[in-house]
C-alpha positions, 0 to 999 in steps of 0.5 A: 693972091696966095692965101693960107692954103699955101702955108706961107706962114710956115715958110722962112721969111727969106723965102717969102721975101724972095717970092715977092722980090723983083730985084734979081740981085736979092736972089740967093743961090742956096735959096733958089731950090726952095723957092722953085719948089714952092713955085712948083707946088703953086703950079700943081695946086693953083688957086686961080689963073692969076696965081698960075701966071704969078708962079710962072713969071717968078719961075721964069725969073729964077730960071734966068737967074740960074742960067746966068750963074757961073760954073762955080756957083752952079756946083752948089746946085748939082743933083737939084734938078733945077734949070741949067744945073747938072746931075751926077748919076749912076744909072743902068745901061738901058737908062743911060742908053735912053738918056743918050738918045734923048735930045734934052741933055748931054750925057758925059762920062765922068770916069777916066778910062784908067779909073774903070775896072779892067776892060779886058775881062768885060769886053772879052764877052762883047767884042767881035771874034777878030778883036777879042784877041786884043783883050789877052795882050796885057793892055791897060784900059787906055791902050786897049781903047786906043787899039780899038780906035775909041776916042776918049770923047766916044768912050761912053757911046762905045761901052753902051754899044758894046753892052747892047750886044748882051741884050739877049741875056739882060741879067748878065748884061746888068751884072757886067755893066754895073761892075763898071760903076760908071759915073755920068754927068747930065748937062741940060741943053735947055730949061726943059730938062729940069723939074721946073719945066718937066710937065705933061698937060693934056687937059685944062688946068684945075684951080683949087679953092680949097684942099680936099682933106676929108673924103669918103675914101671907100666911095672914091676907090669904088667909083668907076674910072674913065676910059684911058685917053687915046694919045697921038704919037707926039703926045705919047712921046711927050708923056714918056719923056716926062715920066723918064725925066721925073726919075733922071732929075731926081737921081732915081730909077725904077725897073718899070720906068727903065724897062717900060713897054710902051705898048702897055702904057695907059693914061687916064684923066681923073678929077681935080687935075689928076692924071695917071700913067700906068705901064708894064715892062718889056717881056724879057724883064717881066716877073714870073706869075705876077705883074709889076705895073708902075705908075706916074701920077701927074697933078696939073701936068707935073709929076707928083708921085711914082711907084708901082704895084706887084699884082697877083690876082686879087692880091697886090703889093703897093708902093707910093713915093710922093715928091717932097715938094708936092707933100702937104697938098692932097696926098691922101686924096692922091693916094686913094686915086691911085688905089682906085685906078689899080682896083678898077683896072686890075680887080684888086681886093687886097692891097699890102704895103711894106714897112719901108713906106712908113718907117723901116730904115726911113727916119722921115717915115717915123718922124712924120708918123706915116703909119697913121696916114695908111691907117686912116685909109683902112690899112692895118698890120698883118701881124695880129699883135701889132694890129691890136696895138694899133687899135689901142693907139688909135683909140688914144688918139681919138680921145686925146687930140694932142696924143702922139705915138712914141717913136718906139711904138712907130718902129714896132709897127714896121715889124709887119706889113700893113694891108687893106682888104676891100672885099673878103676873098680866098686866093693862094699867095704867090709864094704858095705857087713858087714853093710848090714848084721848088718842092716838085723840082727837088722831089720829082726831078732831084734838083735838076731844074733843066729837066723839070722845065723840059718835062713840064713844057712837054707835059703842058703842050701835050695837055693843051694840044698846041701844035706850034709853039715857042718856048717862052718864059711865060710858057715855062711858068704856066707849065711848071705851075700846072705840073707842080699842082698836077693840073689836067683839067682841060678848062684850067689848061686852056686858061693857062695857055691863054695866060702864056700868050697874054703875059708878054703882050698884054698885062691887063688881059693876063691879069683878067685871065689870072682872076678867071683861073682862081675863080675856076679853081674855087668852083672846082674845089 
């Protein structure tokens, strides 16, 4: 049933024994997480329908075992993401708000009112005018909440609703809400709120007769990507739940997931049971000039990896996180499939990776030699000296298969970003734009940023001949950019105008316009 593909020989004997044991009394609480993670790997990389049925049957058995445990035993599994176990989390306002509206778990405030910072100062910014005077009466948190008619069981809902009143100033809301330091307990309502059952499968299961370890990564990344799958509303909601639960159940949070703009969500199905969801952020959360596009990669329906890319024309900073229990399968193939999607959908010619991904403040990255994972797929240090060192180390590895780079050397590599250029190109970096704007503010407007924005917008509107317009962040961005570079060319101004309109509603179109802008700029040099 299971061959060496699953590297059973590398597992502790007790885990192998539990996998094949049919007696619940032999199950161990402390081993159950490891067993279920092995089963998840088997379900992501099943060799046959027989293997799949076996894994699902064992998963059901261990789920029933976990459900039967008393609360004392379950405490050992807190934050494991296993079925019928709790999560102790500290998330942003928006993510907690979503979790509270989601029917898969109960969200319970762990803090007592008296343990929270002074609510008088915080609620002064949110309460109605008639209630605001209560915050100056010298009441402690408990008394203030009682005066406002808030029951202890309703405290979390009350605080979330109050901070909703600051949605128009999201950064201020984040700062104030984070100062509360709310600790919450996520209690599963059913087994669906667990890593074991968090699945979005929209295609037939792919069965593996072997793992792909060696392949032409350049050919794969150059291959065209199928059109996004058109999902109905129900399927789309299921996909969003799977994406968000993958974060909640691992006690993680990313901006692209928390502030996802569902209108930008694209889902594509690739080879070997791989599917990828790509998504941007709501307008008020978008970054200036570049597009921060997140992703979740699924393997036979199970979230296998997540991350994102900060895209600016042909340049992109890229990050990947593969969940521990899916490592050891086809990680390289999965990584290149992600590059393929971003390459094809956004026209990226240059991918750059930051040092944390391969060891900076990341001991596991050093221990695993993650630098060489990226090196295998064309990534080289941006720093010239380190690029030379890496080449010498690679030659030593080629000559001696037993040679391993020292920890000291691997740490040296983390002193530089690494990058892969697919096609040579010329394009300014984003910091060239931001530094030119800062210089303009200082020189032309003597540091008066409000005046710089107002005059830049006025200038841009006049050049673009737009009669009816709203002053949006994206309009201010292109206005400041065009003013800083003293651009008056009508063709370029027209592209900037289209970029302003597209930025808030369609990051894919915005990226195409940005590529067009750089193309026209090159021609006019």
